[in-house]
Backbone as JSON, one array per atom type, in Angstrom:
{
  "sequence": "MAEFEKGVVPRKDLNGAGLRILIVHTRWNLSIVDPLVKGTIETLRSAGVTAENILVRDVPGAFELPFASQQLLRQHPDVDACISIGVLIKGSTMHFEYIADSTCHGLMRVGLDSGKPVVLGVLTCLTEDQAFERAGIGRQGHAGHNHGIDWAQAAIEMALLNKK",
  "N": [[-18.0, 3.78, 27.63], [-16.58, 3.8, 24.58], [-14.09, 1.65, 23.23], [-11.25, 2.68, 21.89], [-10.58, 2.31, 18.38], [-7.95, 2.22, 16.08], [-7.32, 2.77, 13.28], [-8.94, 2.6, 9.7], [-12.48, 2.73, 8.95], [-13.82, -0.02, 8.3], [-15.21, -0.45, 5.23], [-18.12, -2.41, 3.87], [-19.57, -2.53, 1.76], [-18.19, -2.1, -0.7], [-16.99, -2.38, -4.07], [-15.24, -3.82, -6.11], [-15.6, -5.17, -8.47], [-14.57, -4.85, -12.19], [-12.74, -2.94, -11.56], [-8.96, -2.27, -11.94], [-5.93, -2.51, -10.45], [-3.27, -1.9, -9.77], [-0.21, -2.86, -7.73], [3.07, -1.8, -6.52], [5.42, -2.74, -5.29], [8.07, -2.83, -2.65], [11.11, -4.8, -2.58], [13.13, -4.62, -0.52], [13.51, -5.34, 2.63], [11.81, -7.03, 2.18], [10.22, -9.7, 4.1], [8.73, -8.54, 5.39], [7.38, -6.83, 3.52], [6.17, -9.15, 2.04], [4.16, -10.52, 3.7], [2.06, -8.14, 3.86], [1.55, -7.14, 1.02], [0.48, -9.96, 0.06], [-1.61, -9.86, 2.14], [-3.41, -7.46, 0.57], [-3.75, -7.96, -2.08], [-5.82, -10.33, -1.28], [-7.88, -9.22, -0.1], [-8.37, -7.62, -2.3], [-9.67, -9.01, -4.06], [-11.59, -10.38, -2.41], [-13.06, -8.29, -2.56], [-14.0, -7.99, -5.23], [-12.09, -7.41, -7.32], [-10.81, -9.39, -9.8], [-8.57, -11.13, -10.41], [-7.08, -10.82, -12.77], [-6.99, -8.95, -13.37], [-5.41, -7.54, -11.34], [-2.44, -6.13, -11.18], [0.85, -6.76, -10.26], [3.88, -5.5, -9.49], [7.67, -5.71, -8.9], [10.1, -3.03, -7.15], [13.72, -2.53, -6.41], [13.73, -0.87, -3.88], [11.85, 1.73, -1.1], [12.17, 4.14, -1.95], [12.24, 4.1, -5.13], [10.19, 3.81, -5.58], [8.08, 6.07, -6.27], [8.97, 6.69, -8.71], [8.68, 4.64, -10.18], [6.02, 3.77, -9.8], [5.13, 6.21, -11.18], [6.09, 5.64, -13.81], [4.42, 3.14, -14.24], [1.72, 3.41, -14.6], [1.71, 5.4, -16.55], [2.65, 3.51, -18.56], [0.2, 1.8, -18.47], [-2.49, 2.55, -18.63], [-4.85, 2.21, -18.28], [-5.23, 1.31, -15.56], [-6.84, 1.85, -12.57], [-6.17, 2.85, -9.79], [-3.69, 2.5, -8.0], [-1.16, 1.15, -5.23], [1.17, 1.44, -3.84], [3.66, -0.4, -1.64], [5.93, -0.6, 0.79], [8.61, -0.78, 3.36], [9.92, 1.31, 6.07], [12.31, 1.34, 8.39], [13.55, 2.39, 11.1], [16.88, 3.37, 11.42], [20.14, 4.26, 12.91], [20.7, 6.43, 12.03], [20.47, 9.61, 9.85], [19.14, 8.68, 7.42], [17.12, 7.44, 7.05], [14.61, 9.87, 7.93], [15.1, 11.08, 5.49], [14.57, 8.96, 3.32], [11.94, 8.09, 3.85], [10.35, 11.31, 4.06], [10.7, 11.74, 1.17], [10.04, 9.85, -0.26], [7.15, 9.84, 0.54], [6.16, 12.15, 0.11], [6.7, 12.46, -2.72], [5.08, 10.07, -3.98], [2.56, 11.03, -3.36], [2.79, 13.04, -5.24], [2.65, 12.04, -7.6], [0.09, 10.62, -7.7], [-1.68, 13.07, -7.88], [-0.51, 14.28, -10.41], [-0.58, 12.42, -11.93], [-3.84, 12.01, -12.0], [-5.07, 9.92, -10.63], [-5.68, 8.02, -8.18], [-2.9, 7.02, -5.89], [-2.2, 4.98, -3.21], [-0.82, 5.24, 0.04], [1.22, 3.26, 0.75], [3.6, 2.33, 2.46], [4.55, 1.75, 5.32], [6.51, 3.37, 8.21], [8.3, 2.69, 10.05], [9.75, 2.66, 13.71], [10.92, 0.15, 14.46], [11.65, -2.69, 14.2], [9.99, -5.18, 15.3], [7.28, -3.2, 14.97], [6.7, -2.76, 12.47], [6.56, -5.5, 12.18], [4.47, -6.32, 13.4], [2.45, -4.36, 11.95], [2.12, -5.5, 9.9], [0.38, -7.69, 10.37], [1.74, -9.74, 11.36], [2.74, -10.44, 13.71], [5.56, -10.72, 16.3], [5.66, -10.6, 18.93], [3.83, -12.11, 20.41], [1.65, -10.89, 19.91], [-0.38, -10.64, 16.95], [-1.42, -8.77, 15.4], [-2.37, -6.2, 13.01], [-2.85, -6.39, 9.61], [-2.09, -4.6, 7.6], [-1.99, -3.94, 4.44], [-4.75, -4.81, 3.87], [-6.39, -2.49, 4.63], [-4.99, -0.55, 2.74], [-5.81, -1.76, 0.32], [-8.56, -1.3, 0.53], [-8.85, 1.08, 0.7], [-7.95, 1.77, -1.73], [-9.89, 0.61, -3.81], [-12.18, 2.27, -2.8], [-11.25, 4.77, -3.53], [-10.79, 4.79, -6.38], [-13.46, 3.81, -7.25], [-14.46, 6.77, -6.6], [-12.93, 8.36, -8.1], [-13.79, 7.57, -10.79], [-16.61, 8.79, -10.6]],
  "CA": [[-17.09, 4.41, 26.81], [-16.11, 2.32, 23.64], [-12.34, 1.42, 23.21], [-10.92, 3.53, 20.5], [-9.72, 1.7, 17.22], [-6.75, 2.77, 14.9], [-7.39, 2.74, 11.55], [-9.86, 2.67, 8.72], [-13.21, 1.89, 9.64], [-13.99, -1.06, 6.53], [-16.65, -0.62, 4.28], [-18.83, -3.36, 3.95], [-20.0, -2.35, 0.44], [-16.95, -2.31, -1.4], [-17.35, -3.64, -5.15], [-13.94, -3.68, -7.17], [-15.38, -5.37, -10.03], [-14.1, -4.11, -13.34], [-11.44, -2.15, -11.37], [-7.77, -3.03, -12.55], [-5.48, -2.21, -9.6], [-1.74, -1.77, -9.71], [0.71, -2.63, -6.8], [4.24, -1.96, -6.73], [5.94, -2.94, -3.73], [9.86, -2.99, -2.18], [12.12, -6.0, -2.68], [13.79, -4.24, 0.85], [12.12, -5.77, 4.08], [10.66, -8.43, 1.76], [9.8, -10.71, 4.9], [7.27, -7.35, 6.09], [6.47, -6.7, 2.95], [5.34, -10.15, 1.35], [2.74, -10.26, 4.26], [1.02, -6.58, 2.98], [0.94, -7.54, -0.77], [-1.2, -10.86, 0.23], [-3.19, -8.92, 2.8], [-3.71, -6.27, -0.03], [-4.47, -9.17, -2.75], [-6.6, -11.07, -0.38], [-8.87, -7.83, 0.34], [-8.67, -6.98, -3.47], [-10.05, -10.44, -4.49], [-13.02, -10.68, -1.46], [-13.88, -7.08, -3.02], [-14.97, -8.97, -6.28], [-11.45, -7.52, -8.38], [-9.98, -10.42, -10.55], [-6.56, -11.52, -10.71], [-6.01, -10.68, -13.39], [-7.01, -7.22, -13.01], [-4.15, -6.76, -10.1], [-1.06, -6.14, -11.34], [2.02, -6.44, -9.61], [5.55, -4.94, -10.02], [8.35, -4.62, -7.48], [11.36, -2.71, -7.73], [14.35, -2.23, -4.5], [12.97, -0.2, -2.23], [11.02, 3.02, -0.91], [12.67, 5.59, -3.35], [12.08, 3.83, -6.24], [8.2, 3.27, -5.54], [7.34, 6.95, -6.97], [9.26, 6.79, -10.18], [8.31, 3.01, -10.69], [4.57, 4.35, -9.85], [4.62, 6.4, -12.28], [5.94, 4.96, -14.81], [3.75, 2.22, -14.56], [0.67, 4.4, -14.25], [1.71, 6.09, -17.81], [2.69, 2.31, -19.35], [-1.23, 0.8, -17.99], [-3.39, 4.02, -18.4], [-6.23, 1.43, -17.66], [-5.35, 1.01, -14.07], [-7.57, 2.56, -11.56], [-5.6, 3.26, -9.02], [-1.97, 2.12, -7.41], [-1.41, 0.93, -3.89], [3.02, 1.31, -2.94], [3.9, -0.59, -0.75], [7.38, -0.64, 1.39], [8.73, -0.82, 4.82], [10.64, 1.58, 6.35], [12.57, 0.72, 9.6], [14.75, 3.87, 11.83], [18.0, 3.17, 12.05], [20.85, 4.87, 14.01], [21.52, 7.47, 11.02], [19.14, 10.4, 9.18], [18.63, 8.02, 6.1], [15.04, 6.77, 7.27], [13.98, 10.55, 7.57], [15.3, 11.58, 4.17], [13.69, 8.39, 2.58], [10.1, 8.58, 4.07], [9.26, 11.91, 3.05], [11.2, 11.86, -0.37], [9.04, 9.0, -0.84], [5.68, 10.15, 0.65], [5.99, 13.65, -0.97], [7.13, 11.66, -4.57], [3.8, 9.3, -4.27], [1.45, 12.08, -3.69], [2.72, 13.9, -6.58], [2.01, 10.87, -8.34], [-1.25, 10.85, -7.17], [-1.69, 14.18, -8.36], [-0.24, 14.33, -11.58], [-1.43, 11.5, -12.73], [-5.0, 11.9, -12.08], [-5.24, 8.67, -10.71], [-5.65, 7.49, -7.05], [-1.8, 6.59, -5.43], [-2.57, 4.79, -1.97], [0.72, 4.9, 0.33], [1.3, 1.76, 1.89], [4.95, 2.41, 3.22], [5.1, 1.71, 6.37], [7.33, 3.91, 8.6], [8.39, 2.18, 12.05], [10.9, 2.81, 14.84], [11.34, -0.79, 15.61], [11.07, -4.24, 13.4], [8.97, -5.35, 16.29], [6.25, -2.64, 14.6], [6.74, -3.23, 11.29], [6.04, -6.92, 11.94], [2.7, -5.94, 13.92], [1.52, -3.84, 11.33], [2.13, -6.42, 8.76], [0.16, -8.8, 10.76], [2.7, -11.32, 11.7], [3.81, -9.55, 15.16], [6.56, -11.32, 16.78], [5.6, -10.45, 20.73], [2.61, -12.78, 20.95], [0.51, -10.03, 19.13], [-0.27, -10.6, 15.59], [-1.58, -7.22, 14.52], [-3.12, -5.66, 11.58], [-1.79, -6.25, 8.26], [-2.42, -2.9, 6.86], [-2.32, -3.95, 3.37], [-6.38, -4.94, 3.95], [-6.41, -1.08, 4.68], [-4.7, -0.45, 1.36], [-6.54, -2.51, -0.68], [-9.91, -0.52, 0.46], [-8.79, 2.79, -0.14], [-7.93, 1.66, -3.88], [-11.62, 0.6, -4.4], [-13.04, 3.3, -2.47], [-11.04, 5.95, -4.16], [-11.0, 4.43, -7.68], [-14.6, 4.65, -7.24], [-14.94, 8.05, -6.34], [-12.44, 9.09, -9.33], [-14.82, 7.18, -11.73], [-18.28, 9.19, -10.6]],
  "C": [[-16.63, 3.91, 25.46], [-14.66, 2.65, 23.78], [-12.4, 1.9, 21.93], [-10.1, 2.72, 19.8], [-8.97, 2.71, 16.54], [-7.19, 2.08, 14.14], [-8.86, 3.05, 11.13], [-11.05, 1.6, 8.64], [-14.37, 1.4, 8.22], [-15.46, -0.6, 6.41], [-17.1, -1.7, 3.54], [-19.48, -3.66, 2.06], [-19.65, -1.92, -0.35], [-17.4, -3.08, -2.61], [-16.43, -3.16, -6.04], [-14.29, -4.05, -8.38], [-15.24, -4.59, -10.97], [-12.89, -2.98, -12.82], [-10.1, -3.07, -12.0], [-6.83, -2.21, -11.45], [-3.57, -2.92, -10.03], [-1.34, -1.72, -8.29], [1.77, -2.75, -7.21], [4.66, -1.73, -5.07], [7.83, -3.26, -3.81], [9.75, -4.58, -2.2], [13.09, -5.95, -1.2], [12.71, -4.82, 1.8], [11.65, -6.63, 3.71], [9.87, -9.28, 2.88], [8.42, -9.57, 5.32], [6.41, -7.64, 5.0], [5.49, -7.76, 2.06], [4.08, -10.54, 2.1], [1.61, -9.19, 3.61], [0.65, -6.99, 1.8], [0.24, -8.81, -0.63], [-2.1, -10.42, 0.97], [-3.71, -8.11, 1.94], [-4.41, -6.92, -0.91], [-5.59, -10.1, -2.25], [-8.11, -10.38, -0.85], [-9.14, -7.37, -1.15], [-9.82, -8.35, -3.99], [-11.28, -10.42, -4.09], [-13.82, -9.54, -2.28], [-14.47, -6.85, -4.39], [-13.09, -8.13, -8.19], [-10.85, -8.74, -8.52], [-8.81, -10.43, -10.44], [-6.1, -11.24, -11.88], [-5.98, -9.37, -13.91], [-6.12, -6.44, -11.62], [-2.75, -7.03, -10.77], [-0.04, -5.41, -10.6], [3.44, -6.44, -10.49], [6.45, -4.88, -8.52], [9.77, -3.82, -7.85], [12.4, -2.81, -6.04], [14.04, -1.95, -3.63], [12.56, 1.18, -2.25], [11.46, 4.1, -2.21], [12.77, 5.38, -4.35], [10.91, 3.51, -6.05], [7.79, 4.75, -6.26], [7.49, 6.75, -8.1], [8.7, 5.42, -10.77], [6.38, 2.94, -10.74], [4.12, 4.77, -11.04], [4.73, 6.23, -13.54], [4.93, 3.95, -15.26], [2.48, 2.33, -14.74], [0.25, 4.99, -15.91], [2.03, 4.45, -18.85], [1.23, 1.44, -19.21], [-2.13, 1.64, -17.79], [-4.79, 3.47, -18.26], [-6.32, 1.36, -16.11], [-5.91, 2.08, -13.71], [-7.43, 3.16, -10.78], [-4.1, 2.33, -8.53], [-2.06, 2.19, -5.73], [0.35, 0.82, -4.13], [2.8, 1.13, -1.99], [5.25, -1.11, -0.18], [7.34, -0.17, 2.8], [9.74, -0.3, 5.36], [10.84, 1.78, 7.93], [13.59, 1.59, 9.77], [15.88, 2.63, 12.31], [18.93, 4.09, 12.97], [21.44, 6.08, 12.94], [20.25, 8.09, 10.26], [18.61, 9.33, 8.07], [16.96, 7.62, 6.35], [14.47, 7.86, 6.54], [13.67, 10.97, 6.13], [14.0, 10.58, 2.98], [12.45, 8.23, 2.86], [9.63, 9.71, 3.71], [9.94, 12.15, 1.98], [10.03, 10.7, -0.7], [7.3, 9.06, -0.72], [5.59, 11.1, 0.18], [5.59, 12.69, -2.77], [5.65, 11.31, -4.48], [2.53, 10.54, -3.82], [1.41, 13.24, -5.21], [2.13, 12.94, -7.34], [0.88, 11.19, -8.55], [-1.9, 11.97, -8.11], [-1.49, 14.68, -9.74], [-0.5, 14.13, -12.53], [-3.31, 11.47, -13.11], [-5.68, 10.85, -11.37], [-4.7, 8.7, -8.7], [-4.13, 5.96, -6.36], [-2.33, 6.44, -3.91], [-1.13, 4.54, -1.48], [1.0, 4.13, 1.12], [3.02, 1.92, 2.1], [4.47, 2.9, 4.28], [6.74, 2.8, 7.07], [7.84, 3.73, 10.21], [9.86, 2.21, 12.11], [11.37, 1.83, 14.65], [10.55, -2.26, 14.18], [10.18, -4.57, 14.1], [7.83, -4.49, 15.66], [5.99, -2.51, 13.6], [6.05, -4.25, 11.59], [4.55, -7.06, 12.51], [1.93, -5.74, 12.55], [1.32, -4.69, 10.13], [1.1, -7.75, 9.27], [0.48, -10.1, 11.24], [3.51, -10.93, 13.32], [4.71, -10.91, 15.75], [6.51, -11.56, 18.13], [4.13, -10.85, 20.71], [1.47, -12.03, 20.36], [0.71, -10.31, 17.88], [-0.26, -9.45, 14.82], [-1.97, -7.12, 14.04], [-2.51, -6.07, 10.59], [-3.01, -5.09, 7.71], [-2.84, -2.67, 5.62], [-4.32, -4.53, 3.32], [-6.74, -3.68, 3.65], [-6.6, -0.87, 3.36], [-5.77, -0.36, 0.59], [-8.05, -1.69, -0.8], [-9.55, 0.09, 0.37], [-8.6, 2.99, -1.46], [-9.26, 1.71, -4.1], [-12.1, 1.6, -4.12], [-12.55, 4.84, -3.63], [-10.88, 5.83, -6.03], [-12.57, 4.76, -8.44], [-15.12, 5.99, -7.62], [-13.99, 8.81, -8.1], [-13.27, 8.61, -10.86], [-16.35, 8.22, -11.54], [-17.3, 10.3, -11.69]]
}
């Protein structure tokens, strides 16, 4: 039996030429967010999205992502998709649950209200090690997989779907 591999099956035929993509990322947990943003940009570029068509903005934390994504989509109506990137790591209080739930629902609403794809690039991890592994920079001898790659591919695919 084949081994189960978690994640999106990458599409080799994605062509992002001519697409304009917005990336909004947090400065909270920046040592994890930076590699995710880098993986996202590298994947967009390798799929044909030009550097000048990738707009990158930052916000303090995950709770601010929905508002910022909404405002930036309004300010840049030529954007074809938005990727909102952040990292939440569970602590000892309920704060994690409130922020994760609000951020996810808010980003979904932005996409539905704007009619533009908004990719949920927010890691919700139980430990720092899980977060580092999902950014492709694992600390326990296993680098892991950079989920920014998947988010970039999803943004291109959904932007193309929205143009049909």
